[in-house]
N, C-alpha and C positions, 0 to 999 in steps of 0.2 A: 242596143244603142245605135241611133241613127247616124248617118254621115255628118249631119249638121252638129249633133252632140259631140261626135268625135273631133271634128274640127275645132269646136269651142274648147274642149278639154285640152287639145294640143296647144291652142293659143294661150290658155291660162298657165299651162306648165312652162311655156316659153317665157311668158312675162315673169313668172316666179323665179326662173333661172337668171333673168336679167336684173330683177329687183333684189337688193340685199335683204337678208332675213332680219326679223325684228331684233333678234339677239345681236346680230352683227351691227345693226344700226345703233343699238344701245351701247355696245362696246365702243364703237367709233365715236359716238357722242360723248361717252364717258371719258374716253382718251383725250378728246378735244377739250372737254371741260377741265380735265386734270391738268393738261398742259397750260390752259389759260390760268387756272388757279395757281399753278406753280410759278408762272411768270408774274402773278400779281402779289405774291407774298414777299415782303422785303427780307433781305438776308438777316436783319437783326432779330427776326422771329424764328429763324431756322438754324442759326449758328450759335453754339455754346460760347465761342469767343466773342460774340456780340452781346451776350447777356449782361445786364447792368452790373451784376455782381462781379463778373470777371473783368469788366471794364474798370470798375472801382479798384479791384486788386491790382490791375496793370498800372493804373495811375499811382497807387501807393508805392509800388515797386520802383517805378520810374523816379518818383520823388526821392525815395531812399537812395537810389543810385546817384542822383545828382548831389545829394548831401554826403556821399561817401560812406553810407551806412549799410550794414548787412541786415538781412531780414531778422528781426528780433524774435520771431516765432518758430516753433517746431525745433527748438534746440534739443540735441540728442544728449541725454544723460546716460552715461556709460555704466552705471551701477546704481546702488541705492541712493536715493535723493532724500537727504535729511538736512541737517544744519550745514553740511558740506556735500558736494557732489562733483563727480568727474565729468567735465565737459571739454571736448576737443583735446583730451589727454591731460588736462590740467585739473587739479583739485581746486574747486572754487568754494568760497563762502556762498551758501545758497539761501536766497530769500524768496524762492518761487514755488515752493511746495507746501502742501497742506498737512504735512506730517507733524501736527502740532505737539503731540505727546511722545513722538519718537518711537512709536510702536511698529511702524512699517520697517521691517528688517530686524526687529527684536527676535532672537532665536526661539523664544517660546511661542511667539506668534507664527513664525515660519514653520515650526514643527507641527503646530495645529493644522496648518494648511496641508502639509505633506501627509500627515496621518489621515486627514479627511479624504484626500485624493486617493490614497492607497486603499481606503475602505470602500468608497462610493464611486470611484472612477472620476474622470475629468469632466464629465457632463451628466446631468440627470436625464437628458435625452428626451424630455417631453415637458409639456405644461404641467404644473403641479396639480391642476384640477383633474387631470387624467391619470398619468402614471409617473409624474416627476417628483412626487412628494417623498422627502427623506426625513428621518428623525431630526437631523440637524436644523432643518427649517423651523420646525416647531420650537426647538430649543433656543434658537436665535430670537424668534419673535417673542417668546416668553421673557427672555432676558431684557429685550427692549422695553416691553410693557412694564417690567419690574423697575427699570431705570426711571421710567416716567410715573410710576405708581398709578397706572391706569389699567383698564380691564384687559386690553388686547392690543396687538400690533400685527401688521402685515408687511412683509419685505418684498420689494420689487427689484428686478435685475438692473434697473437704471435709475439714478437719482432724478434726472431730467424727466424721464417717463413717469416717475412717481407723481410729480405735480401735474403734468399734462393729463394723465389718465384720471387722477383723482378729481381735479376740477372739471375736466371734460365730461366725466360721468355724473357727478353729483348734481350739477346745475343744468338749467335749460333756459329756453327763450323767455320765460316769465320771471327769471331770477336776475340778481344783480351781484356783480363782483366789485368790491371796493378795495383798492390796493395802494400801498405806498408807491410813490412815483419811482423809487429805486428798486422795485421788486425784481426778482430774477426772471430771465426770459422764459423759463419753464412754466411759471405761473401765468405769464401773459399768454403763452400758447395754449395752455389748458383753458383759460377763460375764453379765448377766441373759439376754441373747439366746441365748447359747451353751448355756444349761441346766446349766452347770457349777456345782458348789458354790462359794460365795463367802464368804470370811472377810476381815476387816480386822485390821490390827495397828496398835499405837500409832504415832503420827507419828514418822518417822525413828528407829525403834527396832529395830535388828537383833536384839537379844535377844528381843524379843517375837515377831519373825518366826521365830527359831530355835525357840522354844517350840512354835509352831504346826506348823512343819515336823517336829519330832521326834515330835509327837503324831499328826499326820495324814498325812504323806507316803505311808506304806505303804498307805493306804486307797484311793488314787487312781492312775490311770494317768498322765496328763500333769498336771503342776503348773506354773502360771505365776505368777511374782511380778512385780507391776507397781508401779513407783515413778516419781517425776518427777525431772527434772534440776534444776529450780528451781521451787519451789512459789509460785504466783502470788498466793496470799493472804498468805503470811508472808515470802516472800523468802529462804527458807533452802534448803539443799541436803542430799541424803543423803550418808552416808559410803559412797560407791560401792564401794571395795575390800572393805569388810566384807560388803556384799550379794553381791558376786561370790564371796567365799569361801563364803558360805552356799549359794549356788546350785550351786557345784561340789560341796560336801560332800553335799548332799541330792539331787543329780541332777535339777534342775528348770530350767525356762527363766526367764530374767530379761529383762524388758522395761523400758526407760527412755524415758519420755515427755519429750522435749526441746523441747516447744513454746516454753518461755521461756528455756531455758538455751543453745540454739544461737545463736551470735552474741553471747552475753553472757559465758559462762564460757570460761576458757582464754586464753592469751596472745594468740592470734589469732582468738578467738571460735569455735573448733571444738567447743566444748561441754564436757561433763563428762569425756569421755575425755581431752581435752587438759588439763583442769584437774588431773586426778588422774594423768595420764601412765600410763594403763592400756592394755593390749592391747585394741583395739576389738572383737576377736572374743570376748572374755570376756563380752560382753553379747550375748544371742541376738537380741534385737529392739530396734533403735533406731527410735524414732518421733519425728517432729517436724512442725511446721506451717510453712507458707510465708507466713502472713499477718502475721508479726511482723518479725523481722530481715530476712527474705527478700523482703519488700515485694510479695508476690503474694497468692495465696489457695490453700487446699488443704492436704493433708498428705502425709506420706511414711512408708514403712517401709524401713529399710535393714538388711541382714544378709547371710546366705549365700544362694547362688543357689537352693537348694532351697526355702527359705522364700519368697523373692520370687517365684519361678516359680509356686509353689502359690497365692499370693495373686493373682497376675496372671491366672491362669486360672480361679480358683474363688471368690474373695472377692466376695460380692454387690455390695458398695459400689463395686467397681471394674468387675466384669464387666457389670453391668446399668446402669451410669451412663455418661452422655456423657463423652467425653474432655475433659481440661482445655483450655480455649481457648488458642490460641497466645499471645495477648497477656497472658495470666495466667502462663503458664509462662516467658515471656521475661524478665520482670523478676527472677524468682528466679534464673534462670540467670545473668543479668548480675551480680546481687549476689554470687553465689558467686565469680565472677571478681574483682570489685572487692575483696572481703574479703581476698583473698590479696595484693593490691597496697597496701591501706590499713589495716594493723593499728593505726595510730594512732587510728582511730575507736573500736576496742575499748578501747584504753588510756584515751581520753577518757571513755568511758562508765563504765568502772570507777572512774576518779578522781572524776568528779562524783557518782557513786552513793555512794562512801565519804564524800565531803564532806557530802552530804545526811544520811547516817546520823549522822555525828559531830555535825553542827550540831543535828539534832533531839534527839539524846541530851543534848547540852550544854544544851539548853533544858528538860530534864527530861521530854521526851516519851517515851512508851512505844512503842518500835519492835519489841517482841516478839523473835523469834529471827532477824530479818533480818540477813544478812551484808553488806548494802550492795552488792548487784549488781543494778541495774536496778529492783528491786522493794523498796519500803520502806513498811510500814504504820505509821500512827500510831493506836494503839489508844486509844479514848476510853471504851469500856465501856457505851455506851448508844446504841441505834438512833436515838431522837429527837435526841440530841446530835450524832451523826455526820451526820444529815440536815441539821440546823441549821447545822453548821459548813460543810458543802459549799455550802449555799445562801448563807451569808454570804460565803464566799470568792469565789463566783462574782460577787457584787455588787461585789467588789473586783477583778474580772477575773482570777481565778485558778480554773482548772478542775481539780477533783479529785473522783473519785466516792466516795460513801459505800458501805460494805459493811455491810448490815444483816441482822438476824435475819429469816428462818432460814438465810440463806447462811452465816452464822457464828453461834455462840452469842451471846446478847444481851450477855454480859459482854465479848465480844471484838469488838463493833461497832467499826468503824474507818474512817478515811480511807486509801485505798490509792494510793500515789504510784508512777507508772511514770516512770523517768528515761530520757532520751535523751542521746546524746553531744553534742547541740546545746544542751542546757541549760547555763546559765552560773551562776557563783557568785552573781551578782546576782539571777538568778531564784530561787535557793534562799533567799538571805537575805530577800528581799522576802516570799516565801511563808511561811517559818517565823516571821518577825516578826509577820505578820498572824495566823497561826494561834495563836501564843503569846498575843497580845492577846485573841483570841476565847475561848481556853480560860480565861484569867484572868477575863474577864467572866462566863463561864458558871459558874465556881466561886465567884465573889464574889457 
């Protein structure tokens, strides 16, 4: 190497030492860009206490404090919640639980849960499709299918996830979901997840549905109509035979969410199909939950074998979820057995529900469209008033939840009463007398 080359090499090395490396330059630039980006992002996009949901919650709490009200939500029940419940150390008449037939806490049902836990443990520890399957799962699904007189059923660990996963998997972008405007959030989320087009029709209005079907059916491949068996906000039911006729005429699927109607409707509590004496196969998808009448937790889909097998192998909420714990499945299985032996519970529920409706209406209370089956609202037309009434009733050891805007329109704010077969006429009379006095005071 010549002296000239040596000098050139020395100069290049010296320049390299003075000049930052490409990596260092990149890191410096990245750091600078990161600082700039950090400075450019408003706090409302980086702070949870600036999230719109939290802001709304803070406003609701502030409003409640100004009215002198306590938060009506997340009340702690200190034992079994049935027709009565212990809240803040006081035994209260309870109208805020879905224990319609009084089986949650029944010693036969409790024993079934304990026996199942002793035999299978407290968790099946895996998805059922791999190693979480237990005999009790099949027994429960067979019992559900038998109750509906259909080919098969599949049980999910969550009622909400049942609808989300079923609608989300069965439908796609070329399909259409038509649903009652009061349909449960789980069906809305499932429809959104599917990517299908979604349209609502007026509550319990088959004519509005027919208009949509006539206008849009030919534009889509699969079309699913979703209704509920008993609407938990209003306590009313759909005219199921008319919806079946529409589904047959327009060649669509019909799904009925029986979360609140199974165990309540029909002479023996078998739901809407028994109430209307229809062929259960005229409904394509029967859905229900096990956290209410069936005294467990989770949801189910019942229908033909092709539907159920498809969901069992491909629905994400089933396939990728741990199997239902045995002590959760066992109570529901036991209740399905007991319901066949004790139809008098259903008769008592229906009788006390009618009594509540008649007595409330007799006192001039607005019960909306409720038919008097387990769910009866008293509409008061103001969220602050509904919250005040709930608070005042609790001070008299009567527990009923207010339903406030935006869960319902402000003019439809209400108290929502859930009845149990264990409620008595004395419970009803005491409650409605207290409510009537409070309403008169508020109006005066």
